[in-house]
N, C-alpha and C positions, 0 to 999 in steps of 0.2 A: 608126467612127460614134459620135458622142456619145450616151450613154444619156439618155433622156428621163425626168424625174421626173413621172409622170402625175398623182400626187396634187397637186403644185404647179400643174399645168395645170388640174385641177379647181377648186382654190382660185381661181385667176385668173378662170376662167369663172363661178364663183358670184358673185364681186364684180361682174363685168360684167352678168350677167343679173338680179341681184337688187338692183341699186343702188337706194337709197332705199326699200328694203322691198318692192319689187315682187315678186309672185308669179306668174310666167309659167306657161304650161301646158307640161308635160314628158310626152313619150311614152317610157315605160320598157319596153324589151324585157325580159321575165322568163323565165329558163330553168327556174326551179323555185322553190318557196316558201323553202327554206333560204337560198338565195343572195339572194332578195328581201328577206329579213327585215331584215338590216343596212342594205341599200341604201334600202329605204323609210323606215326609221328616220332615216337620214342625210339623204336628199334631200327628205323630206316637210316639213322645216323651211324649205325654200326655194321649192318648187314645188307647183303643183296637178298631181297625177300621175294619168295613165291608164296602167295596166299592159297591155302587149300580150303576150299568150301565143301566141307564134309558134314552135312546136317540132315540126315534121314529122319530125325525127330521132327522136322517141319513137315507135318503130314498132309497139310492142305496145299495142293499144287499152286494155287494163286498166291498164297502167302509165301510159299517157297520162292516163287519167281520174283515177288516184290523184294525180298530180302537179298536175293542174288543180284538183281538189277541195281539195288541201292549200293551194294558193294562195288560193282563196276563203276557206277557213277561217282562214288567217292574217290576211287583210284584215278579216274579221269580228271576230276576237278582239282583235287588237293595236290600241292607240290610234293608232299611226302608220298604220293602215290606214283610219282614219276619213276618209270623203270620197274615198277611192281608188276609181276605176272600173276593172274588169277586163274587157278585151276579148279574146275568143278568135279567133285567126286561123282562116280556113276552109281553109287549105292542108293537103292530106292527105300521108300518109307517102310517097305515090308521088312527090311532088316531091323528097323527100330521096333516094329510090332513084335517081332520074334524075340528080341532082346527084352522087351517089356512084358512078355507073356507071364501072367500070374501076378503082376505087379501093378495092374491097372488102377486099383484103388488106393495105391500108396499116396501119401501126401507129397506136395512139392518139397523137394529137398531130401526125399526118402530114398528107398532102395531103387526105385525106378530111375531116378536121376542118376544114381551111381552107375547103373548099367548103361545108361545113355552116354555119360561121360566116357566110360570105358570103350564103348563102341566107336565113338568118334576119335578118341585119341589113339586107339589101336589102328584104325584105318590111316591116321596121319603117320604114325610110326612106320607102318608097312610101306606107305608111299614114299617116305623119306629113304628107307632102306633101298627100295627098288629104283630110285632115281637119283642116287648119289648125294643126298643131303646127309651131313653128319650130325646135324642138330635140328630139333624142332621145338616149337612152342605153341602156346594156345592163347587166344584173346579171352577165354572164358573167365580168367581170374580178375578181370577188370570190373566185373559186376559185383556190387555189394550183396546181391541175392544168391551168390554162389559161394560154395565152401572151397576156399583156395587151398586149404591144406589137403582135402580129399582129392581135388583135381591134380595137385602136384604129386601126391602119392601114386595115383593112377598113371599120370604121365611118366613118372620115373620107372614104374613097373613095366609099362609097355615099351619104353626105350630099352630097358634091359632085355626084355623078351625078343626084340627085333634087332638089337645090336646097333643102336644109334644113341645119341645123347638127347637129353630133354632139358630145356632151359626152365629152371625153377622160377616162379614169378608170383607176385601179388600186385598186378598192375593198377589196382585201385589205390595203392599207396602214393604218397607225394602228390595228391590231388588228381590222380589219373582218371578216376570216375568223373569228377567235376569237369576235367578238361574234355572228356569225351562228349559231355553234354554241349559244351561251348562249340566244339568243332562240328558236331552234328547240326547245330543251328546255323553255323556259318556256312556250311556247304548244303543245307537243305536236305539232310539225310532223313530217310524214313525211319521212324523209331517205332518198333513194334511194342504191343501191349502185353504179350505173353511169350513164353518160351518157344512155343511152336507146335508142341505135340497135342493130339486130340484129347489127351486126358487132362491137361492143364487148362484147356480153354474154358470148361464149365466153371472151374473155380475162379478163374479171372473174371468171367462174366458176373458171377455171384458177388465178388468183391466190388466190382464196378457198380452194380445195382444197389448194394447196401450203402455205398458212398453217396450215390445220387439221392437216396431216400433220407439221408441225414440232414 
């Protein structure tokens, strides 16, 4: 199968959506503030952005609030956050546990993650359709630990299902991930150490312990 250059797909979409200097509304699913930093800096040049914080996979309430507060703080401090609206989804962690049922022992990047991506992107597509957004995107593809091709496949499927459009992306390209690190440091953004779900935390703790013992 031919490999898709998703950055070029983004370039083509921007030309189409922003022709003549138009600034359309974009619903941007945000997984966290660090990933949002570069993506907001990049896309705020082209769109009027509403950030949709839909992350029922962050199963610890304290951790969830830390990440949400970090996102609000980034938008308050950074110039590219000016005019950005943050919307918190009402979906609880129970929805994630239902989606992950039977997949608790899957490794990171496995079938559980696929269902997690679908849950969040489906919610974003639904919100876009219900609130007059023609286009949505996600910050998930900025992470080098996430499968951009899989995320884009799910995003496109959910867009088709709900009758909206999805912005194909691989935001880690052109130094996007490295820029997110720089911006996170510049604005003092909280950088989490694991994806957020209760099933990934033990693996993260094991990895950290092994690193400390070396």
